[in-house]
C-alpha positions as CSV (number, residue, x, y, z in Angstrom):
1,X,-66.9,-143.6,-179.3
2,X,-67.8,-140.8,-181.9
3,X,-65.8,-139.9,-184.9
4,X,-64.5,-136.7,-183.2
5,X,-62.8,-138.8,-180.5
6,X,-60.8,-140.7,-183.0
7,X,-59.3,-137.7,-184.7
8,X,-56.4,-135.5,-183.5
9,X,-54.9,-132.5,-185.2
10,X,-51.3,-131.6,-184.5
11,X,-49.1,-128.9,-186.0
12,X,-45.8,-130.4,-187.3
13,X,-44.5,-127.7,-189.7
14,X,-44.0,-124.0,-189.4
15,X,-42.0,-121.1,-190.8
16,X,-39.1,-120.4,-188.4
17,X,-35.8,-118.6,-188.1
18,X,-34.3,-121.6,-189.8
19,X,-36.7,-121.4,-192.8
20,X,-39.6,-123.9,-193.1
21,X,-39.1,-126.6,-190.4
22,X,-41.0,-129.8,-189.9
23,X,-40.9,-132.4,-187.0
24,X,-42.2,-135.1,-189.3
25,X,-38.9,-136.9,-190.0
26,X,-38.2,-137.5,-186.3
27,X,-41.9,-138.5,-185.7
28,X,-41.4,-141.5,-188.0
29,X,-39.1,-143.3,-185.6
30,X,-40.7,-146.6,-184.7
31,X,-43.2,-146.7,-187.5
32,X,-43.9,-150.3,-188.7
33,X,-45.5,-149.2,-192.0
34,X,-44.7,-146.1,-193.9
35,X,-45.8,-144.6,-197.2
36,X,-43.7,-141.6,-198.5
37,X,-45.7,-139.5,-201.0
38,X,-43.5,-137.7,-203.6
39,X,-44.1,-135.5,-206.6
40,X,-43.5,-132.0,-207.9
41,X,-45.0,-129.0,-206.2
42,X,-48.7,-128.8,-207.0
43,X,-49.1,-132.5,-207.8
44,X,-51.7,-133.1,-205.0
45,X,-49.5,-134.6,-202.3
46,X,-51.4,-132.9,-199.4
47,X,-54.8,-133.7,-200.9
48,X,-53.8,-137.3,-201.4
49,X,-52.7,-137.7,-197.8
50,X,-55.6,-135.8,-196.2
51,X,-58.3,-137.7,-198.1
52,X,-56.6,-141.0,-197.3
53,X,-56.7,-140.1,-193.6
54,X,-60.3,-139.1,-193.8
55,X,-61.2,-142.4,-195.5
56,X,-59.4,-144.4,-192.8
57,X,-61.1,-142.3,-190.0
58,X,-64.5,-143.1,-191.6
59,X,-63.6,-146.8,-191.4
60,X,-63.0,-146.6,-187.6
61,X,-59.2,-145.9,-187.4
62,X,-57.8,-143.5,-184.9
63,X,-56.1,-140.8,-187.0
64,X,-53.6,-138.0,-186.3
65,X,-53.5,-135.4,-189.0
66,X,-50.1,-133.7,-189.0
67,X,-50.7,-130.1,-190.2
68,X,-48.6,-127.7,-192.2
69,X,-48.5,-124.0,-191.8
70,X,-48.2,-123.4,-195.6
71,X,-52.0,-123.0,-196.0
72,X,-55.2,-123.8,-194.2
73,X,-56.1,-127.5,-194.6
74,X,-52.7,-128.5,-195.8
75,X,-51.2,-131.7,-194.2
76,X,-47.7,-133.1,-194.0
77,X,-48.9,-136.5,-193.0
78,X,-51.3,-138.8,-191.2
79,X,-50.5,-141.2,-188.4
80,X,-52.4,-144.3,-187.5
81,X,-51.3,-145.0,-183.9
82,X,-53.3,-148.4,-183.7
83,X,-51.2,-149.9,-186.5
84,X,-48.0,-147.8,-186.1
85,X,-48.3,-146.6,-189.7
86,X,-47.9,-143.2,-191.4
87,X,-48.4,-141.6,-194.8
88,X,-46.2,-138.5,-195.2
89,X,-45.3,-135.8,-197.7
90,X,-41.8,-136.7,-198.8
91,X,-40.9,-133.3,-200.1
92,X,-42.6,-130.9,-197.7
93,X,-42.0,-127.4,-198.9
94,X,-38.6,-127.9,-200.5
95,X,-38.8,-128.5,-204.3
96,X,-36.8,-131.5,-205.4
97,X,-36.3,-132.8,-201.8
98,X,-38.4,-136.0,-202.1
99,X,-36.9,-138.5,-199.7
100,X,-36.2,-139.0,-196.0
101,X,-32.7,-140.3,-195.4
102,X,-32.5,-143.6,-193.4
103,X,-36.2,-144.2,-193.5
104,X,-37.5,-147.5,-195.1
105,X,-41.0,-147.3,-196.6
106,X,-43.0,-147.6,-199.8
107,X,-42.6,-144.6,-202.1
108,X,-45.8,-143.3,-203.8
109,X,-44.7,-141.3,-206.8
110,X,-47.5,-139.0,-207.8
111,X,-45.5,-137.9,-210.8
112,X,-46.7,-141.2,-212.3
113,X,-50.2,-139.9,-212.0
114,X,-49.5,-136.9,-214.2
115,X,-50.5,-136.9,-217.8
116,X,-47.2,-136.7,-219.7
117,X,-48.2,-134.4,-222.5
118,X,-50.1,-131.9,-220.3
119,X,-47.4,-131.8,-217.7
120,X,-44.7,-131.2,-220.4
121,X,-46.8,-128.2,-221.7
122,X,-46.7,-126.6,-218.3
123,X,-43.1,-127.3,-217.4
124,X,-41.6,-123.9,-218.2
125,X,-44.4,-122.0,-216.4
126,X,-44.1,-124.1,-213.3
127,X,-40.3,-123.6,-213.3
128,X,-40.7,-119.9,-213.2
129,X,-43.2,-120.1,-210.3
130,X,-40.9,-122.3,-208.3
131,X,-38.0,-119.8,-208.7
132,X,-40.3,-117.0,-207.4
133,X,-41.4,-119.2,-204.5
134,X,-37.8,-119.9,-203.4
135,X,-37.0,-116.2,-203.5
136,X,-40.0,-115.3,-201.2
137,X,-39.0,-118.2,-198.9
138,X,-35.5,-116.7,-198.5
139,X,-36.9,-113.2,-197.8
140,X,-39.4,-114.6,-195.2
141,X,-36.7,-116.5,-193.5
142,X,-34.5,-113.4,-193.2
143,X,-37.4,-111.3,-191.7
144,X,-38.3,-114.0,-189.2
145,X,-34.7,-114.4,-188.1
146,X,-34.5,-110.6,-187.5
147,X,-37.8,-110.7,-185.5
148,X,-36.5,-113.5,-183.3
149,X,-33.2,-111.7,-182.6
150,X,-35.1,-108.5,-181.7
151,X,-37.5,-110.5,-179.4
152,X,-34.5,-112.1,-177.6
153,X,-33.1,-108.6,-177.0
154,X,-36.3,-107.3,-175.5
155,X,-36.6,-110.3,-173.1
156,X,-33.1,-109.9,-171.6
157,X,-34.3,-107.6,-168.8
158,X,-36.7,-110.2,-167.5
159,X,-34.1,-113.0,-167.5
160,X,-31.7,-110.7,-165.5
161,X,-34.4,-110.1,-162.8
162,X,-35.4,-113.8,-162.3
163,X,-35.3,-115.0,-158.7
164,X,-34.2,-118.7,-158.8
165,X,-35.5,-119.3,-155.2
166,X,-39.1,-118.2,-156.1
167,X,-39.0,-120.2,-159.3
168,X,-38.0,-123.3,-157.4
169,X,-40.9,-122.9,-155.1
170,X,-43.2,-122.7,-158.1
171,X,-41.7,-125.8,-159.7
172,X,-42.3,-127.8,-156.5
173,X,-45.9,-126.6,-156.3
174,X,-46.8,-127.7,-159.8
175,X,-44.8,-131.0,-159.4
176,X,-46.8,-131.9,-156.3
177,X,-50.1,-131.1,-158.1
178,X,-49.4,-133.2,-161.2
179,X,-47.8,-136.6,-160.8
180,X,-49.5,-146.5,-166.5
181,X,-46.2,-145.5,-167.8
182,X,-45.3,-145.1,-171.4
183,X,-41.8,-143.6,-171.8
184,X,-40.9,-141.5,-174.8
185,X,-41.5,-138.1,-176.3
186,X,-42.8,-136.4,-179.4
187,X,-42.4,-132.9,-180.8
188,X,-44.9,-130.5,-182.5
189,X,-45.5,-126.8,-183.0
190,X,-48.0,-125.0,-180.8
191,X,-48.0,-121.8,-182.8
192,X,-47.6,-121.0,-186.5
193,X,-46.9,-117.9,-188.5
194,X,-49.2,-118.3,-191.5
195,X,-50.7,-116.2,-194.3
196,X,-53.5,-115.4,-191.9
197,X,-51.0,-114.2,-189.2
198,X,-50.0,-116.0,-186.0
199,X,-52.3,-119.0,-185.4
200,X,-52.6,-120.7,-182.0
201,X,-53.0,-124.5,-181.9
202,X,-52.6,-124.8,-178.2
203,X,-56.4,-124.7,-177.6
204,X,-57.0,-127.6,-180.0
205,X,-54.1,-129.7,-178.5
206,X,-55.4,-129.3,-174.9
207,X,-59.2,-129.6,-175.5
208,X,-59.2,-133.0,-173.6
209,X,-57.0,-131.9,-170.7
210,X,-58.4,-132.1,-167.2
211,X,-55.8,-129.6,-165.9
212,X,-53.8,-126.9,-167.5
213,X,-51.1,-124.9,-165.7
214,X,-51.0,-121.6,-167.6
215,X,-47.9,-119.6,-167.1
216,X,-48.6,-116.0,-168.0
217,X,-46.3,-113.0,-168.4
218,X,-43.4,-111.9,-170.6
219,X,-40.8,-114.4,-171.8
220,X,-37.8,-115.4,-169.7
221,X,-39.6,-115.3,-166.4
222,X,-38.8,-118.9,-165.8
223,X,-41.4,-120.6,-168.0
224,X,-38.9,-122.8,-169.8
225,X,-37.3,-123.9,-166.5
226,X,-40.7,-124.9,-165.1
227,X,-41.5,-127.0,-168.1
228,X,-38.1,-128.6,-168.2
229,X,-38.4,-129.6,-164.5
230,X,-41.9,-131.1,-165.1
231,X,-40.6,-132.9,-168.2
232,X,-37.7,-134.4,-166.2
233,X,-40.1,-135.6,-163.5
234,X,-42.5,-137.0,-166.1
235,X,-39.7,-138.9,-167.7
236,X,-38.5,-140.3,-164.4
237,X,-42.0,-141.6,-163.7
238,X,-42.3,-143.2,-167.2
239,X,-44.9,-140.8,-168.7
240,X,-45.0,-140.0,-172.3
241,X,-44.2,-136.3,-173.1
242,X,-45.4,-134.2,-176.0
243,X,-43.5,-130.9,-176.5
244,X,-45.1,-128.0,-178.4
245,X,-42.9,-125.2,-179.8
246,X,-43.1,-121.6,-180.7
247,X,-43.8,-120.7,-184.3
248,X,-40.5,-119.0,-185.0
249,X,-38.1,-121.2,-183.0
250,X,-38.3,-125.0,-183.0
251,X,-35.9,-125.0,-180.0
252,X,-38.1,-123.0,-177.6
253,X,-41.1,-125.0,-176.2
254,X,-44.3,-123.2,-175.3
255,X,-46.1,-126.3,-173.8
256,X,-45.6,-129.7,-172.2
257,X,-48.5,-132.1,-172.6
258,X,-48.7,-135.4,-170.6
259,X,-51.6,-137.3,-172.2
260,X,-51.8,-140.0,-169.6
261,X,-52.6,-137.4,-167.0
262,X,-54.6,-135.2,-169.4
263,X,-52.5,-132.4,-168.1
264,X,-50.5,-129.5,-169.7
265,X,-48.0,-126.8,-168.6
266,X,-48.3,-123.9,-171.0
267,X,-46.1,-120.9,-171.5
268,X,-49.0,-118.7,-172.5
269,X,-47.2,-115.3,-172.5
270,X,-49.8,-112.9,-173.6
271,X,-51.6,-115.4,-175.8
272,X,-55.4,-115.6,-175.5
273,X,-56.5,-119.0,-174.3
274,X,-60.2,-119.7,-173.8
275,X,-60.8,-120.8,-170.2
276,X,-61.8,-124.4,-169.5
277,X,-62.4,-126.4,-166.3
278,X,-59.2,-127.3,-164.4
279,X,-57.2,-124.3,-165.5
280,X,-54.6,-122.9,-163.0
281,X,-53.4,-119.4,-164.0
282,X,-50.0,-118.4,-162.7
283,X,-48.5,-114.9,-163.1
284,X,-44.8,-115.6,-163.8
285,X,-43.8,-112.0,-162.9
286,X,-44.0,-112.9,-159.3
287,X,-40.7,-114.7,-159.8
288,X,-38.9,-111.5,-160.6
289,X,-36.9,-109.5,-158.1
290,X,-38.3,-106.3,-159.7
291,X,-40.7,-105.6,-162.5
292,X,-39.0,-104.4,-165.7
293,X,-39.8,-100.7,-166.6
294,X,-40.3,-101.8,-170.2
295,X,-43.2,-104.0,-169.2
296,X,-44.9,-101.5,-166.8
297,X,-44.5,-98.5,-169.1
298,X,-45.6,-100.0,-172.4
299,X,-44.2,-102.2,-175.1
300,X,-41.6,-99.7,-176.3
301,X,-39.7,-99.7,-179.6
302,X,-38.5,-103.3,-179.3
303,X,-42.0,-104.6,-179.2
304,X,-43.0,-102.5,-182.1
305,X,-40.0,-103.6,-184.1
306,X,-40.8,-107.2,-183.7
307,X,-44.4,-106.6,-184.9
308,X,-43.2,-104.7,-188.0
309,X,-40.9,-107.5,-189.0
310,X,-43.6,-110.1,-188.5
311,X,-46.0,-108.1,-190.6
312,X,-43.4,-107.9,-193.4
313,X,-42.8,-111.7,-193.1
314,X,-46.5,-112.3,-193.3
315,X,-46.6,-110.3,-196.6
316,X,-43.9,-112.7,-197.9
317,X,-46.0,-115.7,-196.8
318,X,-49.0,-114.2,-198.6
319,X,-46.9,-114.3,-201.8
320,X,-45.7,-117.8,-201.1
321,X,-49.4,-118.9,-200.6
322,X,-50.4,-117.2,-203.9
323,X,-47.6,-119.0,-205.7
324,X,-48.5,-122.3,-204.2
325,X,-52.1,-121.9,-205.3
326,X,-51.0,-120.9,-208.8
327,X,-48.8,-124.1,-209.0
328,X,-51.7,-126.3,-207.9
329,X,-54.0,-124.7,-210.5
330,X,-51.4,-125.1,-213.2
331,X,-50.7,-128.7,-212.3
332,X,-54.3,-129.7,-211.8
333,X,-54.9,-130.1,-215.6
334,X,-52.2,-132.7,-215.8
335,X,-53.4,-134.9,-212.9
336,X,-54.9,-138.3,-213.7
337,X,-57.4,-138.4,-210.9
338,X,-58.4,-142.0,-211.6
339,X,-54.8,-143.2,-211.2
340,X,-54.5,-141.2,-207.9
341,X,-57.8,-142.6,-206.5
342,X,-56.8,-146.2,-207.4
343,X,-53.4,-145.7,-205.6
344,X,-55.1,-144.3,-202.5
345,X,-57.5,-147.2,-202.3
346,X,-54.6,-149.6,-202.8
347,X,-52.9,-148.2,-199.6
348,X,-56.2,-148.3,-197.7
349,X,-56.6,-152.0,-198.5
350,X,-53.0,-152.8,-197.4
351,X,-53.6,-151.0,-194.0
352,X,-56.9,-152.8,-193.5
353,X,-55.4,-156.2,-194.2
354,X,-52.6,-155.4,-191.8
């Protein structure tokens, strides 16, 4: 098995209507070994976790990298399925929040790897940057919330025209085509709003799938009902389910993945997905009693309004990204890299010994 086959990249954190949201805390359920990496913003938590995961992958471990939407290459944690272990960022995006309640694990305090004098010299400057960061986070959260509300409004016409009988026929067709048991479920993001715009992780998550049922068309044409029916059937048969959610709303799934079957049901909407063998494309508008005029005659002002809000939110994320980079640059002079490297190797040895 090549190195590529042992790595998996999953999106666990995204900017949403609730602010920055991460699935990491609930993914830790059942872990036998856990390391929680803490430290002030810019102290190298993501770098510490990512390089530790890369080291273990090079030693032959299967590794899941849990990705953050904060910036490209940023990770919230790594998961080692073979030994049921994880190393995670204990603070995520929130300054000062450096623990997961009710989770037992070893805490790795990167603040101990900061040179005291240099860190003290930069304390006032970093405090000002963190305050600016919190303000831009608040503004981004407001804009994303407004975009979600507007998107819900524009989708109402499709939900009102949904034909439940046609939808039930579609559910039966996919169910009969799909269905080693391993009960349980996990949750990730499928899309993320980032400094580079909306990023689609669905292609990466489904690259090993032998079959993908791609539900195309505007929202609220029955996509969520189809996925829920398939999820219920999979649960009844004992299959493991992985849910992937929309960038702005961690309560609205856009994909169900059943790894044992190497199969996925995807609410693609208008998202571009590269074709691959085994794809079944389904136009969800066939489940409507009539086609909405707003769809046939162009996007209209509601569609444009959502786009404007998301562009404004992206501008806030660009400022958040800039502030994060500034914090890292400021903190880097205070990091004792020898201490950090020794700590990382200590964890690697513990994992290898079991």
